[in-house]
C-alpha positions in Angstrom: 0.2 -0.1 0.5 1.2 3.4 -1.0 0.5 6.3 1.3 0.4 9.4 -1.3 0.4 12.1 1.0 4.0 10.4 2.4 5.2 9.8 -0.5 4.7 13.8 -2.4 5.5 15.4 1.4 9.3 13.2 0.4 9.3 13.9 -3.0 9.0 17.7 -2.1 11.7 18.0 0.2 14.0 16.1 -1.8 13.0 19.1 -4.3 13.9 21.4 -2.0 17.1 20.9 -1.6 19.5 22.4 -4.8 21.7 19.4 -6.4 23.3 20.8 -9.0 25.8 17.9 -10.3 28.8 18.1 -8.5 27.0 19.5 -5.5 25.4 16.4 -4.4 26.3 15.7 -0.5 23.3 17.9 0.9 20.5 16.4 -0.7 21.6 12.6 -0.3 21.6 13.4 3.3 18.4 14.4 3.1 17.1 11.5 1.7 19.2 9.1 4.3 17.1 11.4 7.2 14.0 10.7 5.2 14.3 7.4 4.9 15.2 6.6 8.6 12.3 8.7 9.5 10.6 5.5 7.9 12.4 3.2 10.1 15.0 2.1 7.0 18.3 2.0 7.0 20.5 4.4 4.9 24.1 4.5 4.8 25.6 7.6 3.7 29.3 7.0 2.1 32.1 9.0 0.4 34.2 6.9 -2.5 37.8 7.8 -3.4 37.5 10.0 -6.4 41.2 9.9 -7.1 40.9 6.0 -7.8 37.9 6.0 -9.2 39.5 8.7 -11.6 42.2 6.7 -12.0 40.4 3.2 -12.7 40.5 2.4 -16.6 36.7 2.2 -16.5 36.0 5.5 -15.2 33.5 6.6 -17.7 34.1 10.8 -17.9 32.7 13.4 -16.2 32.2 17.5 -17.1 31.1 18.9 -13.5 33.8 20.0 -11.4 34.0 18.6 -7.8 36.1 17.8 -4.8 33.8 14.9 -3.6 31.6 12.2 -4.4 29.2 10.5 -2.0 26.6 8.5 -2.1 23.8 6.9 0.1 22.0 3.0 -0.3 19.1 2.1 1.8 18.3 -1.7 2.4 15.6 -3.7 2.8 16.8 -7.7 4.2 14.6 -9.9 2.1 13.0 -12.9 3.5 13.8 -15.4 0.0 16.7 -15.3 -1.9 18.2 -13.0 -4.3 19.0 -9.4 -4.5 17.2 -6.7 -6.4 19.0 -3.3 -7.4 16.8 0.0 -7.3 19.3 3.2 -8.5 18.3 6.4 -9.2 20.1 9.6 -9.4 19.9 13.0 -7.4 21.9 15.2 -9.2 19.9 17.1 -11.8 21.1 20.0 -14.3 21.2 24.0 -13.4 17.9 26.0 -13.7 18.9 27.4 -16.7 18.8 31.2 -17.9 15.4 31.5 -18.8 12.8 33.1 -16.4 11.0 30.1 -14.5 7.2 30.9 -13.3 8.2 30.3 -9.5 11.8 29.6 -7.5 12.9 26.1 -9.4 13.3 24.8 -6.2 10.0 25.3 -4.3 8.9 21.4 -4.1 5.1 22.9 -4.3 2.6 19.9 -4.5 -0.2 21.3 -6.1 -3.3 20.0 -8.5 -1.6 16.7 -8.5 1.9 17.8 -9.4 5.1 18.6 -7.8 7.0 21.3 -9.4 11.0 22.2 -9.5 13.7 21.0 -10.6 14.5 17.4 -10.7 10.7 16.6 -9.9 10.6 14.4 -13.0 14.7 13.4 -13.4 14.6 12.3 -10.9 14.1 12.8 -7.6 10.2 11.5 -8.0 11.4 8.3 -9.4 13.7 8.3 -6.4 11.0 8.4 -4.1 9.2 6.3 -5.7 12.0 3.9 -5.2 12.0 4.7 -1.6 8.4 3.9 -1.2 8.4 0.6 -2.7 10.2 -0.1 0.0 8.0 0.4 2.4 5.4 -1.4 0.6 7.6 -4.3 0.2 8.3 -4.4 3.9 4.5 -4.6 5.0 3.6 -7.0 2.3 2.7 -10.2 3.0 4.2 -12.2 0.2 8.2 -12.7 1.3 10.4 -10.4 -0.8 14.3 -10.6 -1.9 16.8 -8.6 -0.8 16.1 -4.8 -2.2 18.8 -2.2 -2.2 18.0 1.4 -3.3 21.4 2.9 -4.3 20.9 6.7 -4.6 24.0 8.6 -6.8 25.9 11.4 -7.7 27.5 12.3 -11.1 24.6 10.9 -13.5 24.4 14.0 -15.6 27.9 14.3 -16.7 29.0 10.5 -17.5 27.3 8.2 -14.3 30.5 8.3 -12.2 28.2 7.7 -9.3 26.9 4.5 -10.4 30.3 3.3 -11.7 31.3 3.9 -8.3 28.8 2.2 -6.7 28.8 -0.7 -8.7 32.9 -0.5 -7.5 31.4 -0.6 -3.9 28.6 -3.4 -4.7 27.5 -5.2 -7.8 26.6 -8.6 -6.5 22.4 -7.9 -7.7 20.6 -10.4 -9.7 18.7 -7.5 -10.9 18.0 -4.0 -11.1 15.4 -1.1 -12.2 16.0 2.7 -12.8 12.9 4.5 -12.4 13.9 7.5 -15.0 11.0 8.9 -16.7 9.7 6.6 -19.8 6.2 7.4 -20.0 5.3 3.6 -18.6 7.5 2.3 -21.2 9.8 -0.8 -20.3 13.3 0.3 -21.5 15.4 -2.9 -22.6 17.9 -0.7 -24.8 19.8 2.1 -24.5 22.0 3.9 -27.3 25.0 5.1 -26.0 26.8 9.0 -26.2 29.9 10.1 -26.4 30.9 13.9 -26.3 33.6 15.3 -28.4 35.5 18.7 -29.1 37.1 19.0 -31.8 39.5 21.8 -33.4 39.6 22.7 -37.0 42.6 25.0 -37.6 43.1 27.7 -40.8 45.5 30.6 -41.4 44.8 33.8 -40.8 44.9 37.0 -42.9 43.1 40.2 -42.6 39.8 40.7 -44.2 40.6 42.6 -47.0 43.2 39.9 -48.2 41.5 36.8 -47.8 42.2 34.7 -50.3 45.9 35.2 -48.6 44.1 33.3 -45.7 42.2 29.7 -45.1 39.5 30.4 -42.9 38.8 27.9 -40.6 35.0 28.4 -40.6 35.3 27.7 -44.0 37.0 24.7 -43.4 34.8 23.2 -40.9 31.4 24.1 -43.1 33.0 20.8 -44.7 33.1 18.9 -41.8 29.7 19.9 -40.3 28.4 18.3 -44.0 30.7 15.4 -43.2 28.9 14.8 -39.9 25.3 15.2 -41.4 26.1 12.4 -43.5 27.4 10.3 -41.2 24.6 10.4 -39.1 22.5 9.4 -41.5 24.6 6.9 -42.0 23.9 5.5 -38.2 20.6 5.9 -38.5 20.7 3.6 -41.9 19.1 0.1 -41.6 18.6 -0.2 -38.0 18.0 -3.6 -37.3 17.4 -3.8 -33.4 13.9 -4.3 -32.5 13.8 -1.8 -29.6 15.4 1.2 -31.6 14.2 0.5 -35.3 10.4 2.4 -34.1 12.8 5.5 -32.8 12.4 8.5 -35.3 16.1 8.8 -34.8 17.9 6.0 -32.6 21.7 7.6 -32.7 22.3 11.4 -32.8 24.8 13.2 -33.5 24.7 16.9 -32.9 27.5 19.8 -32.6 25.9 21.8 -29.2 29.1 24.9 -29.5 31.1 26.4 -31.5 33.2 29.4 -31.0 35.5 30.5 -33.2 37.5 34.1 -35.0 38.7 36.7 -32.8 38.2 39.9 -35.0 35.6 40.8 -37.4 38.3 41.6 -39.8 40.2 38.7 -39.4 40.3 35.4 -41.1 39.5 33.0 -38.4 42.6 30.6 -37.8 40.6 28.8 -35.7 37.3 27.2 -34.9 36.6 24.7 -31.7 32.7 23.0 -32.1 31.9 20.8 -29.4 28.9 17.9 -29.5 27.7 14.5 -28.6 28.0 11.6 -31.0 25.2 8.6 -30.5 26.7 5.0 -30.2 24.1 1.7 -32.3 23.3 -0.7 -29.3 25.9 -3.3 -29.7 28.8 -1.3 -31.2 32.0 -0.6 -29.4 32.7 2.8 -27.7 36.3 2.6 -30.0 35.2 2.3 -32.9 32.4 5.0 -32.8 35.0 7.1 -31.8 37.4 5.7 -35.0 34.4 6.1 -37.1 34.2 9.9 -36.7 37.9 11.1 -36.6 37.5 9.1 -39.8 34.7 11.5 -40.8 36.9 14.2 -40.1 40.2 13.4 -41.3 39.7 15.9 -44.5 43.5 15.6 -45.8 44.1 18.8 -44.9 47.0 20.0 -42.5 46.9 20.7 -39.5 44.9 17.3 -39.3 41.6 18.1 -37.6 42.1 17.0 -33.4 39.4 15.7 -32.1 39.1 14.8 -28.2 36.7 12.8 -26.2 35.8 14.8 -23.6 32.5 14.9 -20.4 30.6 11.3 -20.3 31.5 8.5 -22.2 27.9 6.6 -22.4 28.3 3.2 -24.1 25.5 1.7 -25.1 23.4 -1.2 -22.8 20.6 -3.9 -23.5 18.9 -6.4 -21.9 17.3 -9.2 -23.4 13.4 -9.0 -24.0 12.7 -12.4 -22.5 14.9 -12.3 -19.6 12.6 -13.3 -16.5 13.2 -9.9 -14.9 11.8 -8.1 -17.8 9.0 -9.8 -18.0 8.0 -9.5 -14.3 8.8 -5.7 -14.9 6.3 -5.4 -17.9 3.7 -7.6 -15.6 3.9 -5.1 -13.0 3.4 -2.4 -15.4 0.2 -4.4 -16.8 -0.9 -4.6 -13.6 -0.8 -1.3 -12.7 -1.7 0.5 -16.4 -3.8 -2.0 -18.7 -0.6 -2.7 -21.1 3.4 -2.8 -21.2 5.3 -1.6 -24.0 9.0 -2.8 -24.5 11.2 -0.1 -26.0 14.6 1.5 -26.3 15.9 5.1 -25.9 18.6 7.3 -27.8 20.1 8.9 -25.1 22.8 7.2 -22.7 22.0 6.0 -19.1 23.3 4.3 -15.9 21.6 1.5 -17.1 24.2 0.7 -19.5 26.9 0.3 -16.5 24.6 -2.6 -14.8 24.6 -4.4 -18.1 27.9 -4.2 -18.8 28.3 -6.2 -15.3 26.3 -9.0 -16.7 23.2 -7.6 -14.3 19.7 -7.6 -16.1 18.5 -3.7 -15.9 15.4 -2.2 -17.1 14.0 1.5 -16.9 10.8 2.4 -16.3 9.3 5.3 -14.6 6.5 8.4 -14.7 5.4 10.5 -17.6 7.2 14.2 -18.5 10.4 13.0 -20.2 9.9 16.3 -22.3 9.7 18.4 -19.0 13.2 16.8 -18.0 15.9 19.4 -17.9 13.3 22.0 -19.0 11.6 25.5 -17.5 8.6 24.8 -15.0 10.1 21.1 -14.8 6.6 19.2 -12.7 5.6 15.6 -12.5 2.2 14.1 -11.4 2.4 13.1 -8.3 -0.4 9.7 -9.0 2.2 8.9 -11.4 5.0 8.5 -9.1 2.9 6.3 -6.6 2.1 4.5 -9.9 5.8 4.1 -10.4 6.1 2.6 -6.7 3.7 0.4 -7.0 5.1 -0.9 -10.2 8.1 -1.5 -8.5 6.7 -3.4 -5.6 4.9 -6.0 -8.1 8.4 -6.5 -10.3 10.0 -7.6 -7.1 7.8 -9.5 -5.8 6.7 -11.0 -9.7 10.5 -11.9 -10.1 
């Protein structure tokens, strides 16, 4: 049984604690207090950041940080098995556009929870917490369930990587990211890159004496667009081929030139490369570097920066997928298995052989957006789905 009012209270309490990526300690402490208030054992810990950065599997990071914390809430089980519920509590910034109210208000009104992180994904973390409460009072025995609340998802997944280095003894995992109640069995990867295109400066009045780095980049941009078309041609993966653009390649930032009357000698672009399900990160990097190799000197310089998300997938026929889908059908009347075109922490579990799915509320279009919000009844529905899946598995 899910107490909707208590769930709304707890979700609002988390939203009210600002937790941009790199500054998550306070919200983890608040979550620990909420768990303890419900009589659940919570453990807050600090990871060895230097060791993680030196690890060959380091997944990349972008936000500055001096500390990486995590929190686990454990419900001991009465039958064999160990299930992980994983959710991130870091959020993106509030942006430069004006919100209708304080982005950290945590206001609950007319069935909606408002504020940064409401949908992505503090609501999902609270759904997992209240699923533990429901399992504790259930008449049926459950396996041990561990809620991992992690930092650093938004910039690469270092929090989950660290949590799994600490404890990866799980039979299955559910991540309550916002999925519109689709059961996500496959996720694309995403690699962040920086490309530096060089030219030769000259006075604008003597343009022909120079080589515009911008003109050179325009050809490179056309090559990137062509590469995106290749990546998305003849997609065969059943969970990905229904998407309009399974593997996007986009340039999000361009900087170059120093003076309006000078031919620009350098253009720097930063972008994001989609990684097809089943493709290796290494081959995707090599393919992009080959696309940008235009034969000119000096060569285009490509750096792989920030988050480096591999792809991940779980067999739709796995008993865990069937259990989650059954729980979604019981709650919503139907269940759709699907894939998503973005990187997520799911792939870190899949890489360790842990069957993992994502399922959560609607509202993905409001994640990272102004006036982020989520329906409280949908958070409660996710809590029931989680509890049902654990008991079904």
